[in-house]
C-alpha positions in Angstrom: 65.6 387.9 178.4 68.9 387.2 180.6 71.9 388.5 180.8 74.2 385.7 181.3 77.2 387.5 181.0 75.9 389.2 184.9 74.4 386.5 186.4 77.4 384.2 185.8 79.4 387.8 187.5 76.6 388.1 190.2 75.9 384.3 190.6 79.3 382.2 189.9 80.6 382.3 193.7 76.5 381.9 194.7 77.4 378.3 193.1 80.6 377.6 193.5 79.9 377.4 196.5 77.0 375.4 196.5 78.7 373.0 194.9 81.5 373.3 196.9 78.9 372.0 200.0 77.7 369.4 197.1 81.0 367.7 196.4 83.5 369.4 198.5 86.2 368.7 195.8 87.4 371.9 194.2 87.9 370.9 190.7 84.9 368.7 190.6 82.8 372.1 191.8 84.6 374.7 189.4 84.4 372.1 186.7 80.3 371.9 188.0 79.5 375.3 188.1 80.9 376.0 184.1 78.6 373.0 182.6 75.8 375.0 185.8 76.3 378.5 183.3 77.0 376.7 179.9 73.2 374.5 180.5 71.8 377.9 181.6 72.9 379.2 178.3 71.8 376.8 176.1 67.7 376.9 178.2 67.7 380.4 179.1 64.2 380.7 177.0 63.5 378.0 179.9 63.7 380.1 182.7 59.9 381.8 183.6 60.7 384.1 186.3 59.0 382.0 189.1 62.2 381.8 190.8 65.2 383.6 191.7 68.4 383.5 189.2 70.6 382.2 192.1 67.8 379.5 192.9 67.0 378.1 188.8 71.4 378.2 188.8 71.3 376.0 192.0 68.8 373.6 190.9 71.5 373.8 187.7 74.2 372.5 189.5 72.6 369.8 192.3 71.2 367.8 188.3 74.4 368.1 187.0 76.0 367.0 189.8 73.8 364.3 190.6 74.7 363.2 186.5 78.5 363.0 188.2 77.3 361.0 190.7 76.4 358.4 187.9 78.6 358.8 185.9 81.3 358.0 189.0 79.5 355.5 190.3 79.7 353.5 186.8 82.9 354.3 186.3 84.7 353.4 189.6 83.5 350.3 192.2 84.3 353.3 194.4 81.5 353.2 197.7 80.1 356.8 197.2 81.1 358.0 200.8 84.3 358.0 200.0 84.1 359.2 197.4 84.1 363.2 199.0 86.4 361.8 201.8 89.6 363.5 203.0 92.8 362.3 203.9 92.0 361.5 207.4 95.4 360.4 208.6 97.7 363.7 209.8 101.4 363.9 210.6 99.2 365.9 213.6 96.9 362.4 214.5 97.8 358.7 215.7 95.8 356.0 213.5 93.8 355.6 216.8 92.6 358.9 216.2 92.1 358.5 213.2 89.8 355.3 213.5 87.8 357.6 216.7 87.4 360.2 214.0 86.7 357.8 210.7 84.6 356.3 213.3 82.6 358.9 214.8 82.8 360.3 211.1 80.3 358.2 210.0 77.9 357.5 212.4 77.1 360.8 212.7 76.5 360.7 208.2 74.4 357.8 209.2 72.7 359.8 211.9 72.0 362.1 208.5 71.3 358.5 206.3 68.0 358.5 207.7 66.7 361.8 207.6 64.4 363.1 204.6 65.5 363.9 201.1 65.0 367.5 202.1 66.6 367.8 205.6 69.6 366.1 204.2 69.9 369.2 202.0 69.4 371.6 204.7 71.8 369.9 207.1 74.6 369.6 204.0 74.0 373.6 203.1 74.1 374.5 206.5 77.5 372.5 207.9 79.1 372.2 205.0 78.0 375.0 202.9 78.4 377.9 205.7 74.4 378.9 204.0 72.7 381.6 205.3 69.7 380.3 206.8 68.3 382.6 204.1 70.5 381.0 201.4 69.0 377.4 202.4 65.7 378.6 201.6 66.2 380.9 198.4 68.2 377.6 197.2 64.9 375.2 198.1 62.5 377.5 197.8 61.0 378.1 201.2 60.7 380.8 203.6 64.3 381.2 205.8 62.4 380.8 208.8 61.3 377.4 207.4 64.8 376.6 206.8 65.1 376.7 210.0 63.6 375.1 211.6 64.0 372.4 208.9 67.7 372.5 210.4 66.6 372.6 214.2 64.6 370.1 213.6 67.0 367.9 212.0 69.7 368.2 215.1 66.7 366.5 217.5 66.2 363.6 214.7 70.2 362.9 214.4 70.9 363.4 218.4 68.0 361.6 219.2 68.8 358.7 217.6 
């Protein structure tokens, strides 16, 4: 049987960082982290030990994030791409610079969108969450070297397009 108190102490920050890479909203990441551990407690008897606890928790967190996206999409007509966006216009940027930054971001995300699902996940975890290749490998249940090679190949695909 899992000691969920110990698991929470050991992995809550890890799961929070993982969720921040997905949603980029601190409040949402905090809520989903709590929900992740709630779901983990409810289904602890189903954990078979075939993967690391951190991997199992991140899988739960990812599914909860997907549920949150679906809920938001049903609730709002706002495109999903806008849900994670930052305010582009700050006091330091001119309107022209803001449009340029937005265009560059859109172009990059279009290229990332063309990648396979697993390549997208590796790229986003690496760039937005500052996860190490070892941590990415653990999350997707692959090796550190696999994560490194997948990231490099995805980067090559993006720069070719």
